N, C-alpha and C positions, 0 to 999 in steps of 0.2 A: 300518231294523229288519229283523231276521231271526228266524224262528221255527224252533226245533229241537224234535224230539219223539221219544219212543219209544212205540210202540203195539203191544200184543200181539195184539189181535183187532179193532182198528179204532176203538174209542171215542175214544182220545186223538188218533188221526189225524184224526178228524172235527172235533174241537174246534180242533186246530192249523190245519187247512186252512181251515176256515170263518173263523177269526179272521184268518188271513193274507189271505184273499180280501177281507175287509172293510177291512183296513188296508193292503192292497197290499204286504205284506211277503213276502220270499222265505221259502220253507218247505222244510225238509229233515228227513227221518228220519235218526236217528243211525246207522241201518244202511246208509245210502248210502256208497259208496266215493268220497269227495271229500276235499278238503283242508279239514277243519273248522278247523284252526288259522288259515288265511287267512280263512275265512268269519266266524269269531268276532272276529278282531282288526280287521277292516275295517268293523265296524259299531259304533254307539254303544249300541244297544238290542237286547237279546236276550229274546225270549219263549220260555219253556220249557214244554212240556206233556208230561205222563206219567200213567200209571195209578198209583194208590197201593195198595200191598199191605200190609195190617196196619199202616197208618200209617208205612210205610217206602217210600223211593224204590226202585224195582226195581234189582236188582244190576247189570244191564246198563247202566243210566243212571248209577249211582254210579261204575262203572268208567270210563265215558266222561268224566264231569265231572272226576274226579280226574286223568285223563290230559290234560285240557285246562284245568286249573284256572287257570293263569297267563293264559289268553286272556280270562278274565272280569274281570281287574283293571280297575277304573274304569268298568265297564259299568252301564247301567240295566237292571233286570230286571223282566219280567212273568212271573209264575209261575201256571200252571194245573195243577191235578191233577184227574183224573177218578176217581170213586168210586162204589160201589154206593149207600151211604146216608150214611155218616159216617166221617170219618177224624181228627177233632180238629184236628191241625195239619198236614194233608197237604201244604199248600203251603209252610208255614214250614220243614218238615223239610229241604227242598231246600237252604236256606241253610246248614245245618250242613256241607254238602259244600264250602262256600266259606269256611270258617273262616280268618280272616286275610287274605282277599281283599276289597279295598275295592269294594263294589257299592252301588247305590242301588235300593231296591225301589219301583217305580212302582205295581205292582198285584199282588195275589195273590187267586186265586179258586178255589173248588171247584165242580165240575160233577157232579151226579148223573147217571149214565148206565146203560144197560141191563146187566143181569147177564150175565156171560160164564162164570160158574162152573157149567158145565152138568151136573154130577153131585152137586149139593148140593140135596137134595129140598126143604128149607125155603125156598130161593130158586130157584124154577123159571125156566127161560128164558122170557122174555115173548113174547107174540104181537106181530104187526106193529102192532096198534092201540096197545098199551102202549108199544112202542118209539117210535112216533110222538109219544106224549105226552112222553116224555123229550126227544126232539129239539126239540119246540116250546118246552119250558122252557129248554133249552140255548141255542136261538136267541135267545130273549128276554133271557137273561142276557148273551150275547155282545153284543147291541145295547146293553145298559146299560153293559157294560165299555167299549165303543167311545165312548159318550157321555162317560163319566167321564174316560177318557184324554184326549179332546179338550178337556175342561173343566179339565184339570189336577187332577182329584179323585183322591186316593190312597186305596186301600182295601187292607187286608192281612188277608184271611181266614185264620184259624187262628193268628194271631200273638199273641193274648192268652194270659195265664197259664192260664186255665181250659182253653182249647183244647190247649195244650201238655201239661198234666197228663192230660187225658182221652185224648189221642192216645197218650201213653206208657202210662198205667195200664190202659186198656181194650184196647189192641191191641199196641203196639210191644214192650212188655216181654216178652210171650209169643211174639210172631210171630218175633222174631229167631231163636229156637231152631227154630221150624217151617221158616223159610226155609233154614236150614242143612241140615235133614233133607231138604227138598224137592230140594236140589241133586242128590241121588243116589237120588231116590225116584220115578223114572219107571218105570211098569210097562206092558208091552206084552203083550196077551193072545194066545191062540192064533188069534184071528180075524184077526190081521195077515197080509196077503198080500205083505209086503215090497215095496210099490209104490214106496217111497222118498220119498213126499211129505213126510213128517215131517222127513226129513234136509234136504230142500231148503228148507223154510220156517223151520226153527229159527234164531232170531237169535243163538244162542250156539254153533252148531256142536256141540251136545251129543249128537247122535245119529249113529251110523255103521252101515253095513251090513257084516255078516260072514256067513260061511257058514250060521251058525245062525239068522240073522235080524237084528234091530236091537238094538244095544247102546248104552248111555248112557255119557257121559264124566264125569258128576258135575259138570256145569256148568249145570244147569237154573236159569233165572231166574223160573220160575213164571208165565209169561205166558199159558199155556193155549192158545196158538195151535195146537199139534199136537193137543191134546185136542179142540178144536172143529173141526179140519179133517180129521182122519183119516177116510178114506172108509169104513172098517170099524168106526169107533167103538171102536178097539182099545187106545187109549192113555189112561192116567190118570196124574195127578201128585199126590202127597201124599194126596189124597182118592181112594179106590179103589172107590167105589160105581160101578155101571154107568152108562155114558153113554146116556141115553135120547133126549134132544133136544139137539142142538148149537146153539151160538150162531153164526150165520153171519157176524155182523159187519155194520155199517151199510152198508159199501160193497158187500158182496155182496147185500144186500137191495135196494139202489137202483141198482146199476151192476155192470158186469163188470170193474171196474178194480182189484180187490184180490185 
């Protein structure tokens, strides 16, 4: 088995790596420069983990799956999506990317994780105590997933009709337009010192340095990585309220490895 994931600020990376540790699966970020064609075609089971944005798979992962669609033919799939509270069919929507590809869904689950939208006042960035609470629940759910898989129990979170309609009607229907707007809606304030960190960490190569500062290329995937890691809190995407407290990500809180 192999696990592949995309993670903007570390939540999905945490789930992917912890699941892989428990199952002794190889684990790769889709941002790694490796031969994913070989990785995917030489395994029988693929676990996929990603954050859900407005009940949509992030653009960067959609592009990746479409480019490697044929590699999933005949595979067994385990699908994990990370979410703030609710996505409806956040795990099921991934299967739409494999329309016409024969796959078997072994498991699908949603994980509530800490908020990384750091400039949305109604959902403040949590303190360490609350983050630990999320992680404890995620660990318990991962243990249950492991037991179910070992026992051959199949669960498909978000695959029922109610989940599909709620995901579409409550989020996806309106988010599609917002996602398109966000592609070109990165704003950088005068506080920017042109340190170049945002350019380095952007998974879409969406930012570039010019004489006047930092410019965008219209390719933002809305992962909020730059918003949360800008040393000057000078970047916003789509939501342009001031950034008061950034989400450092789980790996930054508990290690120096991210």
